[in-house]
N, C-alpha and C positions, 0 to 999 in steps of 0.2 A: 580450489574449492573453498578454502577458508576465506578468501577475499570476497567471494560471492555472498557468503553468509554475513560477513562484516558489513558489506554494502547494504544488504537487506535489513540488517539490524539497525543501522543508522537511519535509513529511510523509514523503517517501522517506528522508531522512536520519534522522528519528526511527525509522523502521522498521529501518534499519541498526543503530541503537543498541540496539534491542530484539531483534534477531536473534541467535540463538546463534552462537557462534564458528565452528561447523562449517557455515556456509551454503555449500552446494556450488556455487552459481552466482554468489556474490559480491554486492556492494552495488549494482551497476549495475541489476540487475533490480528491486530495491526502489525505486530512484529512478524508473525508468521506470513501475513500477506506480503510484507516487504521482502522477506527472505524468498518466498516463492517467485515474486516478481523479478528478483535479481537472478535466481538460479535458472529459471526456464529459458530466457533468451540466451544465456551463455551456453547452456547445454545444447539447446537447439541449434545455435549457430555453429558450434563445434561439430555436432553430428552431421550437419549439412556441408561442412567443409568450408564455411565462409571465413573462419579464422581459427587459430589455435588458442588454447587456454593460456591466459596471461598476456595476450596481445591487447593493445589499446582498444581495438574494436570490440573485443569481448567485455572489457571493463565498462566501456561506454554503453553497450547494449544492456549490461546488468543494471547500471544506474537508471537508464531510461525505462527499462522494464519495471523496476521497482517503483519508480515514481508514477508511472502510468497505472499500475495495478493498485497502488495506494490511493491514487485519485479516484479510481472507480469505487474502491471501498468507502472512501469518505463521501462520495456522492450518494451511494446507496444508503449509507448510514444516516446522512442528513435527510434524505427522502423518508426513510422509515421513522425517524424522530418527528418530522413534521406531520406525518400521518397519525402518529400516536398522540400528539398533543390535543387536548380537548379544546373546542372552540372558546374563544374569549367571551365572557359574559358582558353584555352591554348594560350599562346603568339605565334603569327605567326612569322616566320623568314623572 
């Protein structure tokens, strides 16, 4: 369980690094999204009997899940920021 949180924390920190400066909710959400993305695939795969905790498949699924969920978060954040930007004013002649 600790390795899932550590993987999510690392991916969340990378998400913070890639996030634009004007992130309205701050970096905490990026870390939580990374942790959730890491934990859900590992728990789900274990519950379905695909692998046991600590097996390489579980670790790989945690990394992939954290990256995918963080990418979705970044895409939604970028979209929100683009919609919130006022249109550029054109210089009149």
